[in-house]
C-alpha positions in Angstrom: -12.3 -26.9 14.2 -13.2 -24.6 17.6 -12.6 -26.4 20.9 -13.7 -25.2 24.3 -9.8 -26.0 25.3 -8.3 -23.9 22.5 -7.0 -20.8 23.7 -8.1 -18.0 21.7 -6.5 -14.4 20.9 -7.2 -11.9 18.0 -5.6 -8.3 17.1 -6.8 -6.6 14.7 -6.6 -2.6 13.9 -6.5 0.2 11.1 -2.9 -0.1 9.1 -0.9 1.4 5.4 -0.7 -0.9 2.8 0.7 0.2 -0.9 -2.0 0.1 -3.3 -2.1 0.8 -7.3 0.2 3.3 -8.5 2.2 3.4 -4.8 -0.9 4.9 -3.1 -1.0 3.9 0.0 -4.0 3.4 1.2 -5.7 2.4 4.6 -7.2 -0.7 5.2 -8.4 -3.5 8.2 -6.6 -5.8 9.6 -7.5 -9.2 11.3 -5.0 -12.0 12.6 -5.1 -14.6 15.1 -2.4 -14.5 18.1 0.3 -16.8 17.6 3.2 -17.4 14.9 1.6 -19.5 12.6 1.8 -19.8 9.5 -1.6 -19.0 9.0 -3.4 -18.5 5.3 -4.5 -15.1 4.1 -8.0 -13.7 3.2 -8.3 -10.1 1.3 -11.7 -9.4 1.6 -13.2 -6.8 -1.1 -15.9 -4.1 0.4 -19.1 -4.2 -1.2 -20.7 -0.6 -3.0 -22.5 0.5 0.5 -18.7 1.5 1.6 -16.2 0.4 3.7 -18.4 -0.2 6.8 -19.1 -1.5 10.6 -19.8 -4.6 8.9 -16.7 -5.4 6.5 -14.8 -4.7 9.4 -17.6 -8.1 11.3 -16.8 -10.5 8.4 -12.7 -8.9 8.5 -12.8 -10.7 12.2 -15.1 -13.4 11.6 -11.6 -14.9 9.1 -9.5 -13.8 11.9 -11.6 -15.9 14.4 -11.7 -19.1 11.5 -7.4 -18.4 11.4 -7.0 -16.2 8.6 -4.7 -12.9 8.4 -7.8 -10.8 7.5 -7.1 -7.6 5.5 -9.9 -5.3 4.0 -8.8 -2.8 1.8 -10.6 0.9 1.8 -11.2 1.4 -1.6 -13.1 4.3 -1.4 -9.9 5.4 -0.1 -9.3 8.2 -2.8 -12.6 9.6 -2.3 -11.8 11.4 1.1 -13.3 10.6 4.7 -16.4 10.3 6.6 -19.0 7.9 7.3 -19.0 4.8 4.6 -22.8 6.0 4.0 -21.2 10.0 2.6 -17.6 8.7 0.9 -20.1 5.5 -1.2 -22.5 8.6 -2.2 -19.1 10.6 -3.7 -18.0 6.8 -5.6 -21.1 6.7 -6.9 -22.1 10.2 -7.9 -18.1 9.8 -9.3 -19.9 6.8 -11.3 -17.9 4.0 -9.2 -14.4 2.4 -9.0 -12.5 2.3 -12.0 -11.4 -1.7 -12.1 -7.5 -1.2 -12.4 -7.3 0.9 -9.1 -9.6 -2.1 -7.4 -6.8 -4.4 -9.0 -4.3 -2.9 -7.6 -5.3 -2.5 -4.1 -6.4 -6.2 -4.0 -2.9 -6.6 -5.6 -1.0 -4.7 -2.7 -3.2 -6.0 0.2 -2.4 -9.6 -1.2 1.7 -9.1 -1.3 1.1 -7.3 1.9 -0.2 -10.8 3.6 2.4 -12.5 1.6 5.1 -10.5 3.6 4.0 -10.9 7.1 6.1 -13.2 9.0 3.3 -14.9 10.4 2.2 -15.4 6.7 1.8 -19.1 5.0 1.5 -17.7 1.9 -1.5 -19.0 0.5 -4.0 -16.4 0.0 -8.0 -16.4 -1.3 -9.7 -13.2 -1.9 -13.2 -12.9 -0.9 -15.9 -10.5 -2.1 -20.3 -9.7 -1.8 -22.1 -7.4 -4.3 -19.7 -5.5 -6.5 -16.6 -7.0 -4.6 -18.2 -10.2 -5.8 -17.7 -9.0 -9.2 -14.0 -7.4 -8.1 -13.1 -10.6 -6.8 -13.9 -12.4 -10.0 -12.2 -9.9 -11.8 -8.6 -10.0 -9.6 -8.9 -13.9 -9.8 -8.7 -13.8 -13.6 -6.6 -10.4 -14.0 -3.8 -11.1 -10.8 -1.4 -13.2 -10.9 -1.1 -15.1 -7.3 -4.4 -15.2 -5.8 -4.8 -19.4 -4.5 -8.4 -19.6 -3.7 -11.7 -16.6 -4.9 -15.5 -17.0 -3.2 -17.4 -14.5 -5.1 -20.7 -13.8 -3.4 -23.8 -12.6 -5.7 -21.3 -10.9 -7.1 -23.0 -8.5 -10.6 -22.3 -7.9 -13.7 -19.9 -9.9 -13.7 -21.9 -10.7 -17.2 -22.9 -7.0 -19.1 -24.2 -6.0 -22.3 -22.4 -3.3 -24.4 -24.8 -0.3 -23.0 -23.3 -1.0 -19.9 -19.0 -1.3 -20.2 -18.1 2.2 -19.5 -14.6 3.7 -19.6 -13.6 2.9 -15.7 -15.5 -0.5 -16.2 -14.4 -1.7 -20.1 -14.7 -5.4 -20.2 -17.5 -7.5 -18.8 -15.8 -9.9 -16.2 -16.7 -13.5 -18.1 -14.3 -11.6 -21.3 -11.4 -12.9 -18.7 -12.8 -16.1 -17.8 -10.0 -18.1 -19.7 -7.7 -16.7 -17.3 -9.4 -17.2 -14.4 -6.3 -18.9 -11.9 -7.5 -20.3 -9.1 -10.5 -22.4 -8.1 -13.4 -20.0 -7.6 -16.7 -20.7 -5.0 -19.6 -18.6 -6.4 -23.1 -17.9 -3.7 -26.6 -17.0 -4.8 -29.8 -16.0 -4.4 -32.6 -17.5 -7.0 -34.4 -14.3 -6.1 -31.8 -12.4 -6.9 -32.2 -9.7 -9.9 -28.0 -8.8 -9.8 -27.2 -11.1 -10.8 -30.0 -12.9 -12.3 -30.4 -16.4 -12.6 -29.7 -16.6 -16.1 -26.8 -14.4 -16.1 -25.2 -17.2 -13.1 -25.9 -20.0 -15.6 -24.2 -17.9 -18.5 -21.2 -17.9 -15.8 -21.1 -21.1 -15.0 -21.0 -22.3 -18.9 -18.2 -19.9 -19.3 -15.8 -22.0 -16.5 -16.8 -25.1 -17.7 -16.1 -24.4 -21.9 -12.4 -23.3 -20.4 -12.4 -26.2 -17.8 -11.9 -24.2 -14.4 -12.0 -25.6 -10.8 -15.4 -24.5 -9.4 -18.1 -24.2 -7.3 -21.8 -22.7 -7.3 -24.1 -22.7 -5.4 -28.4 -21.2 -5.9 -30.2 -20.7 -2.7 -33.5 -21.1 -3.2 -35.7 -18.1 -0.9 -32.9 -15.8 -1.1 -32.3 -12.7 -3.1 -29.5 -10.1 -2.7 -27.1 -9.9 0.2 -28.6 -13.2 2.4 -25.6 -13.1 4.5 -26.6 -9.2 6.1 -27.8 -9.3 9.1 -28.5 -6.2 9.1 -30.7 -5.8 6.5 -34.5 -7.4 5.1 -32.6 -9.1 2.8 -31.0 -11.1 5.0 -31.4 -15.3 5.2 -30.8 -16.9 8.6 -30.5 -20.4 7.3 -28.8 -19.7 3.8 -26.7 -18.0 5.3 -25.5 -20.1 8.0 -25.7 -22.8 5.5 -22.9 -20.4 2.7 -20.6 -19.4 5.8 -19.9 -23.3 6.0 -19.9 -24.1 2.3 -17.1 -21.1 2.2 -14.7 -22.1 4.6 -14.5 -25.8 4.0 -13.8 -23.9 0.5 -10.7 -21.8 1.7 -9.4 -24.9 4.1 -9.5 -27.0 1.2 -7.1 -24.6 -1.2 -6.1 -22.5 1.4 -4.6 -24.7 4.2 
């Protein structure tokens, strides 16, 4: 809880971390100044790329008391504007799930290695990053909480599977190893409400700890204030629910 008499300071910078197969990739990190200990959050960026919005999100988590890191999941595609790099990634059929998971696991381990870490680490993502966040919560050991914001293609048809994405994330639900928060919009088409319902049924089937919130009059990306899809009321409520969830599971 922020009060007006508090000291507030933050450090934000680009760092290098070991990702998948030991590759050194760049990442953006922000943390509160002070000795801590602070819980951590790994941010899984969306399909538009490792962009300015995700730097803002990273600093937002730091403002709320977390050591936050957003790895550049498109690092191996080369450098340039986020739009140009994303175009290369799309043309190449996306990023392999195993590579993303290796980068997210490396980010988690980096946070835990810091002297001011509390040892608790969550993972957050939106859009394709929401899907990858769910995969990480199921397939990477060690995350303490996961936040999936409108992650599409958790439920996938056989026709949608590819060599880089060979298994639908929902198939790993039995292995979900931490509490999950999901935020979705009723007007979204990826995922549509019926797929969110299917996902929820599978979570119940496997007795998982989760919270799902479906917002009316909201579609895909309703946190994105720089786009027409932004929905102010739903976004404010979503952030409140998100930080309450993380406080509960990472404090």
